Every structure is written in C-alpha cells, then in structure tokens.
C-alpha positions as CSV (number, residue, x, y, z in Angstrom):
1,M,-25.3,-62.4,34.8
2,H,-27.6,-60.3,36.6
3,E,-30.6,-59.4,34.9
4,W,-31.8,-55.3,35.1
5,Q,-35.9,-55.7,36.7
6,I,-36.4,-52.7,33.9
7,Y,-39.4,-53.3,31.1
8,T,-40.4,-50.9,27.8
9,F,-43.3,-51.2,25.6
10,D,-43.0,-52.8,22.3
11,H,-44.6,-51.5,19.6
12,T,-44.0,-53.7,17.0
13,G,-47.2,-55.3,16.4
14,N,-50.4,-53.8,14.2
15,N,-52.1,-52.8,17.7
16,D,-50.3,-51.0,20.6
17,R,-51.5,-52.8,23.0
18,I,-49.7,-50.6,25.6
19,H,-51.5,-51.5,28.7
20,D,-51.3,-55.1,28.4
21,V,-48.7,-56.8,30.1
22,S,-47.9,-59.2,27.3
23,N,-46.3,-56.1,25.7
24,L,-43.5,-55.6,28.0
25,T,-40.1,-56.8,27.2
26,R,-37.4,-57.5,30.0
27,L,-34.0,-56.2,29.3
28,S,-30.5,-57.8,30.5
29,S,-27.9,-55.6,31.9
30,K,-25.7,-55.5,28.0
31,Q,-29.3,-54.0,26.4
32,V,-29.7,-51.3,28.9
33,I,-26.0,-50.1,28.8
34,T,-26.2,-50.5,24.4
35,R,-29.5,-48.8,24.3
36,I,-28.2,-45.7,27.0
37,F,-25.1,-45.1,25.2
38,L,-26.8,-45.4,21.4
39,R,-29.1,-42.5,22.9
40,S,-26.2,-40.9,24.1
41,I,-24.9,-40.9,20.5
42,A,-28.0,-39.6,19.4
43,V,-27.9,-36.5,21.5
44,A,-24.5,-35.7,21.3
45,G,-25.6,-35.9,17.1
46,L,-28.1,-33.9,17.7
47,V,-26.5,-31.2,19.7
48,L,-23.8,-31.0,17.3
49,L,-26.1,-30.5,14.4
50,G,-27.7,-27.7,16.2
51,A,-24.8,-25.8,16.8
52,A,-23.7,-26.6,12.8
53,M,-27.0,-24.9,12.2
54,A,-26.4,-22.4,14.3
55,S,-22.9,-21.1,13.5
56,A,-23.9,-21.4,9.8
57,A,-26.8,-18.9,10.1
58,P,-26.2,-16.2,7.5
59,A,-24.7,-12.4,8.5
60,T,-26.6,-9.6,7.3
61,L,-23.4,-6.7,7.3
62,D,-24.6,-3.2,7.0
63,G,-22.0,-1.2,4.2
64,V,-20.0,2.0,5.1
65,N,-18.8,4.3,2.8
66,A,-15.0,3.8,1.9
67,L,-14.5,6.6,-0.8
68,P,-12.5,9.3,0.9
69,D,-13.9,12.9,0.2
70,T,-17.4,11.9,-1.6
71,Q,-20.8,12.3,-1.2
72,Q,-22.8,8.8,-0.7
73,S,-25.5,8.3,-2.5
74,V,-26.6,4.9,-1.6
75,A,-26.5,2.7,1.2
76,G,-25.5,-1.3,0.9
77,K,-26.3,-4.5,2.7
78,V,-24.7,-8.0,2.0
79,V,-26.2,-11.2,3.4
80,A,-23.0,-13.8,3.8
81,T,-24.0,-17.5,4.0
82,S,-20.7,-19.5,5.0
83,G,-20.0,-22.7,3.7
84,R,-16.8,-24.8,3.7
85,N,-13.1,-24.2,3.5
86,N,-13.6,-20.5,3.9
87,S,-16.0,-19.8,1.6
88,E,-19.1,-17.5,1.3
89,A,-21.8,-17.2,-0.3
90,L,-22.0,-13.1,-0.9
91,D,-25.5,-11.4,-1.5
92,F,-25.0,-7.9,-2.2
93,V,-28.0,-5.5,-2.6
94,L,-27.8,-1.2,-3.0
95,M,-30.6,0.8,-2.4
96,P,-30.5,5.3,-2.7
97,M,-29.9,6.5,0.9
98,G,-33.4,7.2,2.3
99,S,-35.1,4.3,0.3
100,D,-35.6,0.3,0.5
101,K,-35.9,0.1,-3.3
102,P,-32.4,-2.1,-4.4
103,I,-31.2,-0.3,-7.3
104,T,-31.2,-2.6,-10.4
105,K,-29.5,-0.7,-12.9
106,Y,-25.7,-0.3,-12.9
107,E,-22.7,0.4,-15.4
108,T,-20.6,-1.8,-16.8
109,E,-17.0,-0.8,-15.8
110,L,-14.3,-2.6,-17.1
111,T,-16.1,-5.4,-18.2
112,K,-18.2,-6.3,-14.6
113,Q,-21.0,-4.3,-12.7
114,L,-19.3,-5.1,-9.2
115,H,-15.6,-5.3,-8.5
116,V,-14.7,-6.8,-5.3
117,I,-12.0,-6.3,-3.4
118,A,-11.7,-7.9,0.3
119,I,-8.4,-7.7,1.8
120,S,-7.4,-9.3,5.4
121,D,-7.6,-7.7,8.7
122,D,-3.6,-8.0,8.7
123,F,-3.4,-6.9,5.2
124,K,-1.8,-9.8,3.8
125,A,-4.6,-11.7,2.1
126,F,-5.8,-9.7,-0.9
127,L,-8.4,-11.2,-3.2
128,H,-10.2,-9.5,-6.6
129,D,-13.3,-10.8,-7.5
130,H,-16.2,-9.8,-9.5
131,V,-20.3,-10.0,-10.4
132,T,-20.6,-9.5,-14.4
133,Q,-24.4,-8.3,-13.9
134,A,-27.0,-8.0,-11.1
135,G,-30.1,-9.7,-11.2
136,K,-33.6,-8.9,-12.3
137,D,-33.9,-8.3,-8.2
138,G,-30.8,-6.0,-8.4
139,H,-29.3,-8.7,-6.4
140,L,-25.4,-8.8,-6.8
141,R,-24.4,-12.2,-5.8
142,L,-20.7,-14.1,-6.0
143,N,-18.9,-16.7,-3.9
144,M,-15.8,-15.9,-2.7
145,T,-12.9,-18.5,-1.1
146,F,-11.0,-16.7,1.7
147,L,-7.3,-17.4,1.9
148,H,-7.8,-18.3,5.8
149,P,-10.3,-17.8,8.9
150,G,-10.0,-13.9,10.0
151,L,-11.3,-10.6,9.6
152,Y,-11.2,-9.4,6.2
153,H,-13.0,-5.9,5.1
154,V,-14.8,-6.7,2.0
155,Y,-15.4,-3.5,-0.5
156,A,-18.4,-3.7,-2.9
157,D,-16.9,-0.8,-5.8
158,S,-19.9,0.0,-8.3
159,T,-21.5,3.1,-10.7
160,P,-25.3,2.5,-9.7
161,T,-26.7,4.3,-13.3
162,G,-27.4,8.0,-12.4
163,L,-25.3,8.2,-9.3
164,G,-21.4,7.8,-10.2
165,Q,-19.1,5.4,-8.3
166,Q,-20.0,4.2,-5.0
167,V,-17.8,2.2,-2.9
168,L,-19.3,0.7,0.8
169,R,-16.9,-1.3,3.1
170,F,-18.2,-4.2,4.9
171,D,-16.5,-6.1,7.9
172,L,-16.4,-10.2,7.6
173,A,-15.7,-12.4,10.3
174,V,-14.8,-15.3,8.3
175,G,-14.7,-19.2,10.4
176,T,-14.7,-18.2,14.1
177,A,-12.5,-14.9,13.5
178,E,-13.6,-12.2,15.8
179,A,-15.3,-8.7,13.9
180,S,-12.8,-6.8,16.1
181,R,-10.2,-4.8,14.5
182,K,-6.7,-5.6,16.2
183,N,-3.8,-2.8,16.9
184,L,-1.1,-3.2,14.0
185,D,2.3,-1.5,13.6
186,L,2.7,-2.3,10.1
187,A,6.3,-1.5,8.7
188,T,6.6,0.3,5.7
189,T,8.2,-2.2,3.0
190,G,11.2,-1.0,0.5
191,L,10.4,-0.4,-2.9
192,E,10.0,-3.7,-5.0
193,G,8.4,-6.5,-4.3
194,A,7.4,-10.0,-6.6
195,D,5.2,-12.3,-7.3
196,G,6.9,-15.8,-8.5
197,P,9.4,-14.5,-11.4
198,Y,7.7,-11.3,-11.6
199,S,8.9,-8.1,-9.7
200,V,7.8,-4.5,-9.2
201,R,10.2,-1.8,-8.5
202,L,9.0,1.6,-7.5
203,D,11.0,4.7,-8.3
204,P,12.0,6.9,-5.2
205,L,8.5,8.6,-3.9
206,D,8.1,11.3,-1.6
207,L,4.3,10.8,-0.8
208,S,2.5,13.9,1.1
209,A,-0.9,14.2,2.3
210,G,-3.3,16.5,-0.6
211,K,-0.2,16.9,-2.8
212,E,-0.7,15.3,-6.6
213,T,2.6,12.4,-6.8
214,E,3.1,11.2,-9.8
215,L,4.4,7.2,-8.7
216,M,6.5,5.4,-11.4
217,L,6.8,1.8,-11.5
218,H,8.8,-1.2,-13.4
219,I,7.7,-4.4,-14.1
220,Q,10.1,-7.4,-14.6
221,K,10.5,-10.9,-15.3
222,Q,13.8,-12.8,-14.1
223,G,15.4,-9.5,-13.7
224,R,14.7,-7.8,-16.7
225,P,11.6,-5.8,-18.3
226,A,9.0,-8.1,-18.8
227,T,7.5,-8.8,-22.1
228,D,4.5,-10.9,-21.8
229,L,2.5,-8.4,-19.9
230,H,-1.3,-8.1,-20.9
231,P,-4.0,-6.3,-20.1
232,F,-6.1,-7.2,-17.0
233,L,-10.1,-6.2,-17.1
234,G,-8.8,-4.5,-20.1
235,V,-6.4,-1.9,-18.5
236,A,-2.9,-1.8,-18.3
237,A,-2.8,-2.6,-14.3
238,H,-5.0,-2.0,-11.4
239,A,-3.7,-0.5,-8.3
240,V,-5.6,-0.5,-5.1
241,L,-4.9,1.9,-2.2
242,I,-6.2,1.6,1.4
243,D,-5.5,3.7,4.3
244,T,-4.6,1.2,7.3
245,D,-6.1,3.7,9.6
246,D,-9.5,4.6,8.5
247,L,-9.4,2.0,5.7
248,S,-10.6,4.6,3.0
249,Y,-10.0,3.3,-0.4
250,L,-8.5,4.0,-4.0
251,H,-8.3,2.2,-7.1
252,V,-7.0,3.5,-9.6
253,H,-5.2,2.3,-13.0
254,P,-1.8,3.0,-14.1
255,S,-1.0,3.8,-18.0
256,P,2.2,3.3,-19.7
257,G,5.4,5.5,-18.6
258,A,7.4,7.5,-20.9
259,G,10.0,4.6,-21.3
260,E,10.2,3.1,-24.8
261,A,8.1,0.7,-24.8
262,P,8.8,-2.9,-26.4
263,A,8.0,-3.3,-29.8
264,G,4.3,-4.4,-30.2
265,T,3.2,-3.1,-27.3
266,A,-0.1,-1.4,-27.1
267,R,-0.2,2.3,-25.7
268,H,-3.7,2.8,-25.6
269,M,-3.9,4.9,-22.5
270,E,-0.7,6.7,-23.1
271,G,-0.8,10.4,-22.0
272,M,-3.9,9.2,-19.4
273,Q,-1.6,9.6,-16.3
274,G,-3.3,8.0,-13.6
275,T,-6.8,8.1,-14.8
276,G,-8.9,6.5,-12.0
277,H,-11.8,4.0,-11.9
278,M,-15.2,5.5,-11.7
279,N,-14.4,9.1,-11.7
280,M,-12.0,7.3,-8.8
281,P,-11.4,11.4,-6.8
282,G,-7.7,11.5,-5.2
283,M,-5.7,10.8,-8.8
284,G,-4.7,13.6,-11.0
285,G,-5.2,13.0,-15.2
286,P,-7.9,14.5,-16.9
287,G,-10.7,15.2,-14.9
288,G,-14.1,13.6,-14.5
289,M,-12.9,10.9,-16.7
290,N,-15.1,8.0,-16.5
291,M,-13.9,4.4,-17.1
292,G,-16.4,3.2,-18.7
293,Q,-16.4,5.9,-21.8
294,M,-12.8,4.8,-22.6
295,P,-12.0,1.5,-25.1
296,A,-11.1,-1.7,-23.4
297,M,-7.7,-2.8,-24.4
298,P,-7.5,-6.3,-26.0
299,A,-6.6,-9.2,-23.5
300,S,-4.4,-10.1,-26.5
301,A,-2.3,-6.5,-26.4
302,K,1.3,-6.4,-24.7
303,V,1.4,-3.9,-22.1
304,D,4.7,-1.5,-20.9
305,P,6.3,-2.7,-18.3
306,D,7.3,1.0,-17.3
307,L,4.1,2.4,-16.1
308,S,2.8,5.7,-14.0
309,L,-0.1,6.6,-11.8
310,H,-0.4,9.6,-10.1
311,L,-1.9,10.1,-6.4
312,T,-3.0,12.6,-4.1
313,P,-3.3,10.8,-0.8
314,P,-6.1,12.5,1.3
315,K,-4.3,12.6,4.9
316,S,-1.0,11.2,6.6
317,G,-0.7,7.4,7.5
318,T,0.4,4.5,6.8
319,Y,-1.2,3.0,3.2
320,A,-1.0,-0.5,1.9
321,L,-0.7,-0.6,-2.2
322,W,-1.7,-3.9,-4.6
323,I,-0.2,-3.8,-7.9
324,Q,-2.1,-6.5,-10.0
325,F,-1.3,-7.4,-13.4
326,V,-1.2,-9.9,-15.8
327,G,2.4,-11.6,-17.2
328,G,1.7,-14.6,-19.1
329,A,-1.5,-16.1,-18.6
330,E,-1.5,-15.3,-14.8
331,V,-3.2,-12.5,-12.9
332,R,-0.2,-11.0,-10.7
333,T,-0.5,-9.5,-7.3
334,V,2.3,-7.5,-5.4
335,P,2.3,-5.9,-2.1
336,F,3.7,-2.8,-0.8
337,V,3.0,-1.0,2.3
338,L,4.1,3.2,2.0
339,S,4.4,5.9,4.3
340,V,2.6,9.0,3.8
341,R,3.9,12.7,5.9
C-alpha cells in the first residue's frame, strides 16, 4: 500500500513538544481518507446545526387592529418560537397606544382573559385556544400546534381593564411557509355543514352590508335535533365571522331560538339575540351588553339545538363563518362561506 508522506502533531503526552520530531506521526492513505471523511461529516453537521438554529430563531410580529369600525386603543406584539410538528410558543404583550409599558390587568371574559383564534390563509384550518390569565409581567403565553405548515392569521381577542374589547391580528408563517397572502376565489357553501355525526343547517338568508340580519341555525345529530348539546365556555355556541378580503373579525354568541326546547334544556340567554362577545360591534341585541356581566351557563346545562344570532356585516364581500359548539363531550366546528351583497 502506498504510504502518504503526511505528518501530524501528536499531543497525547503531558508536554506538547510540537517542535520535537519524535512527536510526529506518519499516516497511511487509509488513515488520511478516514480523517478527511470524519472531518467532512463534522463540518456538515455544524452547517446543518447552524441552519436549524437560524430557522428556529423567534419571530417578532406587530399586531394590526381587526375589529371593524372601532377605535384601536392598544398596540401589541407576539414573539413566536417554532417547535416540532408545526408547534409555536406564542408570547403576546399589549401596550396602551403611545406607551411601551405592558398592560397587566385584563377582564375575564367567558372564563378566559385571552381568546386566540387562528385561521389558515386558505380558510380551511380553524383553531380556537385560550390563555386563562396574564402573567404578572402582563405577558399572555400560549403553546399552539397548527394543523400544517402555512400562513395563519392569529387573532388575539382580549378586554384590557378600562379599554374595552381589543382584537389584534398577527400574520404568522408556520414552518417554511411564505408570509405573503395568496389570491383566493372562495366559492360560497350551501346552507348545511357537518362535523362528525353533527350538522348545522342555516335558514335561508339574505345578508346585506350595513343591514342587520337574523341568522337562524339548527344543530342536528344523525338527522334529528341534537339533545346532547352543552355550553362551550359558558355560552350556547360561538360564531366567528372573517371577511376574506380585509380579514376583519367578528366573534358572536348565538342564543336559543324561538323553537320549542327539548326537556331540561337551559335558556339562560333567552331573548338576548346575538349578544356580542365583549361589546362586539356589528350585531343586534341589547346595546352595550358585556359578556363579562352575564352569568355563564353551567357546563352541565343542555343547550337548545335551535339558535339565532343577529349580524350586521360592515361591507359587501365574501365571509368565512365557523360555528362552534359542544356536542356530547367534544367541541365541534362547522365551517361556511357566505356572500354579503
């Protein structure tokens, strides 16, 4: 075998006699190739580690006001730190406009101080999570696992004490997704949607910009009026309406409709048609009613399968609507796409 005339210093002794010829080691060609190979692997590993560390660097995003026709009273940021399997550690902080001091006091609305709604840019994925209480430093921290990589619009819905409801939107790229929106042409859906054995049917409706409309919905299980419905976070159901153009946000809570309720069904919200979430604009019902002032429905109560809500869409266009409720022991989510003329 050919022997390479290559020497390296051997520092295994107690004294590094690097100038001593006796401390030189002659390497064979096999040893040279092995060492080159191992060093190449080490360099590649360092490169990959650096890339991974760079890709995992936290992203700081500024929030934009998402409530239509309202005065923005807070600014906000979220620091998003990526984890495995499309998970994100979200750290929200809100400040009064013109101040960099975090808000530390929030009203508890529907048992939580922060409601977080996340939707994918194609309006096919919907997540609803919460922060029960802000930290002493005013930060609201939450770990969320997204369904798949992509651009998500994350809505932070809260009521800072003395400032009323505030909703900020953060546009978060999960995974390797780009942060820019795609042009979509969403087709409207029919008036019925389903999640598992449960379906939601909407009565025929005609939504017009600036006009209040009562929306009647009926929840069925396997083709019959559902009798195992229970409150979700203290209310009969949740309805989230997003303008697919400007991404403005409405979060409302249907109340029992005029139909006959099954035996034992609670009617805690009777007559409070479409009361909004935390003084939500754009709905009918009692003006200025704050959900924090209303008694929450007990989790064991039964909910009427016939519900109603009042909506006043701020402008014409295409809207994505999600209806959430508890059927049996699970939260169910039924999506719709509606047109407003």
